[in-house]
N, C-alpha and C positions, 0 to 999 in steps of 0.2 A: 826802198824806203820803209821805215818802221815807225809805228807809233803805238802808244799804250792806251789800252781801254780798261777802266775799272768797271766791272759789271756787278750788279746786284740782282738777286732773284726777282724776276717779274718786273724789273724796272727798266727805264730807258737809260742806257749808258750815255755819257757825255763825250762827244767828239770834240777834238780841238777846234775852236772856232773863235772868231773875234767877238768883242763885247757888242759891237754893232749888230752882227748877225743874231746874236742871242736876244738882244732887246727887240729886234724886228720880229723874231719868231714869237716871243711872248706877246707882243702887241697883236700879231696876227691871230694867235690862239684865242685871245680875249675878245677880238672882234667877231669871231665866228661863234656866236652864242649857241648855234645848233650842234656844235662839236662837243663831245663828252670827254672826260679825263681819259678813259680807256682808249678812245680814238687817238688822242694825242700821243699816248704811250705807244700804241700800235704803229703809228706813223713813224715815230722815231726808231722803234725796234726794227722796222723793215729796212732801215738804212745800214744795219749793223751786220757783220758776219755772224753766222750762227754760233760760232765758237765763243764770241764775246758775251753771249747771254748766260754763260755758266756762272752760277753764283759764287761770290766770295773769293775771287782770284784777281790778281793783277796780271793781265795777259798781254803778250806782244803778238800782234798779227802781222805776218810778213806778206807784203804785197809783191806778186811776181810781175815783172814787166810784161805787157801784152804781146811783145814781139818774140817771146821765147817760144820754143817748140813745145808740144805736149810732153815729149820725153824729158826736156829740161825742167818743165814745170813739175813733173812727177818726181824727178830727182831731188828738186828743191823741197818738195813737200815731205818726202820720205826721210831726207837727211836733216831737216831742221824742224823739229817738233816745237810747238809753241812753248816759250819759256814761261814758267810759272814761278813767281816769287811770293814771299809773304806779303800780306796786305800792310802797307805803311801805316803808322799810327794815325788814328782818326780823331777828329773832334766830334763828340757826341753830346747832345743835350737831351736829357730825359724830361718829359713834361708829365707829371704824375700828381695824384691827389694824396698819396701816402709815401712815407719813407720810415723804415724802422730805425731806431725805436722812438723817434721824436713824434711822428704822426702815424699811428698804426691802428687799424681796425681789423685787418685780416692779412691774408698771405701776399696781397699786392705790395704791402710795405716791405716785407722781407725780400721779395723779388727785386724791387727797386734798389734797395740798399745793396744786396748781395751781387747783383749784376753790375752795378756801378763799380763796386770794389774790384770785381774780377776783371772788368774791362780796363780799369786803371793799372792793375798788376800786369796786364799784357801790353802796357805802353801807351794806351789811349788817354786822351784828355776828356774827362767826363764832368758835366755839370748837371744839376737837377733843379728844375723850377717847380715850385709848389705854392699852394695858397698859404698865407700866414694866419693859420687858425688861432683863435684865442685859447683853445683847449690843448694846444700842443704840449709836449714835455720839454719845456725850455731848458730843463737841467741837462738835456742830452744834446744841446746846441752850444758850441763854443764860438766865441768871438763874434757874437751876433751884432751887426751894426748896419745902419742905414747907409746904402751906397747909391741910391737914385731917388731924389726927392720929388721931382715933378714929372711923373709919368701920367700923362693924360690919355685915357683909353676911350676911343670912340664908342658911344653906347646910345642906341636909338638916334635922335637927331642932335645930340650933344656929346659931352665927354665927361668921364668920371676921373677924379683925381686918385692917384695911387702912389705909394712909396714902394721901393724894392729894398729888401734887407738881404744881407749875405751872412752866412755862418757855416761852420763845419759840424756835420752830424757824424760823429765818430770817424772823422777823416774825409767824409764825402763833402764836396763843394756844393752848397745849396743856396739858391736864391728863393726868397719868399715874397710873393705878391701881397702887399697890404692895401686893401681897398678902403677908401675913406668915404665910400658911398653911404648915404642915409639908410640904405637897405641892410647895411652891416652883413655883407655877404658871408664873411668868414668869422664873424664875432657872434656866433650863435650858441657857443658852449657844446657844439657837437660837430662832427665831420659830415655826416649824411643824415637823411631823414626829414628834411625840411620840405614844405610844399612847393617851394620854388627852387629845388635843386637843379633843375634844368637850366634855369637862368643864372644861377650862382656859378655853375661850372662852364657855361657858355661864356660868361664874362671872364672867367679865368683863362680859357683858351685865347680869347681876344687879347687879354692883358699880357699873356706870356709871349705871344707873337709880337705885340707892339713893343714890349721891352727888348726882345731880341733885335727888332728892326731899329729901334732908336739907339740902342747901345752898340750896333754894328756887329752883332753876332751872326756868323754865317757858318754854322757847323756843317760837317759832312753828313751827319745823320741826326734826325729828330726822332726820338723814340717815345711814342705815346701809349697810354694804357687805358683800356675799357672805355665805356661810352662817355665818361666825363670829359675825355680829351678827344673825342671823335671829331669835333669841329676843327681841330688844329690843321690836318691836312687839307680840309675844305677851304679854310681861310687862306692857307699858304698858297694853294694853287689858284684860287679864284681872285685873290686880292693882293697878297704880299709879293707874289712872283712878279706881278706887274709893276711893283715898286722896286724891284731889283733883287729880291730874295730868291734867286733862281738856283743857288748852289745846293741847298739841303735836299736830301732824300728822306722819306718818312717810313719808318717801321712802326706798325701799329699792332700791339699785342692785346688779345682779348682773353681775359681771365675767367669771364663768366658770361655766357650768352643769354642768361635769363634776365639780365638787366641791360636794356638797350637804349634808354633815353628816348622813348617815343613821346612825341609832344606835337603841339600845334606850330603854326608858322610864325608865332610871335618871336620865337627865338631867332628866326632869320632876320626880321626887322631890327631886333635889338643889336645884333652883331654886325649889321651893315650889309647883309646879303639881301638886297632889296628886290629881288625878282622871285617871289615865292613860286610862281608856276614853273619857272625854270628849274629851281632846286627841288621842288616836289615831284619832278618827273621820275618815272621808274628807273631811269638810268642813273639817278644821282641819289637824293636822300628820301625819295618817296618810300614809305613803309609798304612792304609787300602784302601785309595783312590788314592794314587799316587805311581805307581810302582817304586821301587828303592829309594824312598824318606825316610828320617828319621823323625820321629815324636816324639818330646821331651816330649810333654804332655803324649803321649801313653806310653813312657818309664816310666814316673812317675807313671802311673796307674799300669803297669805290675809289677814294682819292689817294690812298697810301700806295707806296711803291712795293711794299711787301707786308703781308698780314700773318702773324703767328698766333698760336694758342699754346696751351700749357703742356700738351703732349701730342704725339702722333695719333694715339687712340681717340683722344677728345676731338682733335681736328677731323678725323674721319667720321666720328659719330655726329658731329655738328654738320658736316657737309652731306652725309648720306642718310642720317637717321633724324631723330627728333630733337637732338641736343642743340641744334642751331636755333631753336625757338622761332621758327619762321624765316630764318635767313639762309636755309640750306640752298635754295636756288641761287642766291647771290653768291655764296661761296663756290658753288659749282661753276658759275660764270667766270669767276676770277680764280679758278683753281691753280693757274700757272704762277700766281704770286701768293699762294697760301700754303702754310705748312705748320707742323707742330714742333715745338722745342721743349723738351722735358724740363720742368722746373727742378732746380737743384737745392742744395743746402750749403751754407757757408760753414765748412768744416772747422775753420779757425774760430769763428765767432761762437759756435756751439760746441767747441771741444771741451769736454768736462775736465780734462787735465789742466787746462789753463783758464778756465771760466772764472773771472773775478767776482761774479755774483754768488758763487757757491761757498758755503762755510767750509766744505772739505772737498777740494778738487780731487778727482780720481781718474784712474785709467785701468787698463787690463791687469797690470801688475799690482794695483792697489784698489781692486774692486771692493774690498771690505770697507773702504771709506764711504762707499755709497750709503751705508747704514747711518752714518752721521747726518747726511743730507735728508734721509727719511725721517730721522728724529727731528731735525730742524723744521721740516715740513709739518709734522704733527704738532709741534709747538706753535708754529705760526698760525695754524688754523684751529687750534684747541681740540685736536682729535685725541682720543684716548690712546695711551701707550700700550701697544699689544703686539702680537705676532701676526696680525692680519696683513694681507697684501693691500697695497694702495693702487686703486685704479683711477685714472685722470682723464679728463677731457679739457683741452685747450683750444680755443678757436672762436670764430664768429658764430653767433647764434642765428643761423639762417635756415628757413624752411628746407633748403636744399640739403642740409646736413641730415635731415630727418630728426626734428626736435622730439618727436615721440620716441625715437630710438634712444636719444639721450636720456629722457625721462625714464624709460624702461631700464636702462643700464644702471641709473642711480639706485632705483628700488631693488633691482636684481642683486646688486652688489651688497647692499645693506642687509638683505634678507638671506644671503648665502655666505656670510663669513668674511666679507671684504670691506674696505673703506673706500669712499669715493670723494674725489675732489674735482670741482669744476672751476675753470677760469675763462670767462668770456662775457661778451655782451653783443647786443644787436643794434643796428641802426634804426630798427623799427621799435618804437616805444611800447607797442602792445606786447611784443615778445619779451622785452625787458620786464614789463609788469608781471607777465606770466611766471617768469623765473624768480622774480622777487617774492611772489606768493608761495612758490614752491620752496624757496629758501626759508620762509617763515614757517611753513609746515613741518619742515624736518630740522629746524634750527637747533632743537634740543637733542638731536641724535649725535652721540659722541663719535660716530663712524662716518660722518658726512660733513662736507662744507662746500657751499656754493659762493664763489667770489664773482659778483656781477660787475664786470669792468675789465680793464686790462692793465697789467703792470709788467714791464719787461723783466724786472728783477724777479718777480714772482713766477713768471713763465720758466725762467731758468731753474729755479728752485723746484718747481713742480716736475719738470722733465727729469731732474736729477734724483728726486726723492721717490717718484712713483715706480711701481713695479710693472704696470701695464698702462698703455695709452690707447684709448678708443678713438677711432677716426670714422664716425658713421657718415653715410652718404645715401641719398635717395637715388643716385645715378651711378 
């Protein structure tokens, strides 16, 4: 007899079973409040052959009848290796707070867009769920229309009304959660930086899952990003699995361990997780460094089926060094479902030979045309026309980047025969104010320009026109 197992790293693979047995198991898991998510996963894994736990393969495990002799069993095992075939197309839903270029603050937006595109090119069905911010670049969203009018999201002891919109962001299928709450969760004129960010994005997590549940979406994989979506696997396992959402597995990607969503237990009551002592336990969302606090990123790590970060090196430094910002012990505990995946770049989207944002697309054979882009960059930022090299910084203005290094680079370039261009902003208003003051200080210098904000079109022009790009980091 043969049967197929699809296994994911560190996850519990699903054996063929009846719907009744699955429902009974879920009910049993929820009745035992003393059991933890990792215990449930371990119990399921103990039932599987060791071979089936290898990641990313569709495997056939051959069962040898018990009445065969040891010699017959050895012959079977040596002559019939497990058949490995390509993974069939998957249905993937990404739940994220950014996607380039419609809603972009930093690299998360590029990863969300680029990964969705690459997965689609490989034959998978991918959808992205995001908040509907009032400050998005709506000119990068095509066919935006309301597709779900009456989504009532449980919140505290009542429910908040939402609408769901659908549109294409440069070909990516995106759903946008539009909250009609008097708190105006996503109508603040900004993406991050509000005092109630924890509640804003906790509501987004609950709304995204409620939308999936009400609309009958049961993807193979839910892919979440950073602390803002750390509650998704918690809510899925503790709440929506009991309502029948047992099919999805969760991949949780951490782009930055320095921001973890550490908060009080009000977020638990708001989202319907009404047992604070249960969830604040050290085996669940209890923060390892702040007694009595809830850590949303830790919840994502504990409850997800697999956890990734942006490189193997960063994964190691977070687990073994100080880069985990207090979560190193948690990562060690769950090391079997944790690893690094190097961030990449979308070669087609950023290809200077075909870039529609450039006044003069160029390649290796036409490298001389780069000078035209350099001239366009100088004209755009009113820099003097000269033979000086242009040095540029593009990115989020975050203390982790080493903002003093950015400031030093600006003045070093100006004083040593170069021109400097900066394009970026910060979710922290104090940092934005600092760079606005710096901009006013050097505003009359013909060899520098600071653009506080972000523009996708300008980013392409800066990359194409600059001679050097600085990428400072404190880590």
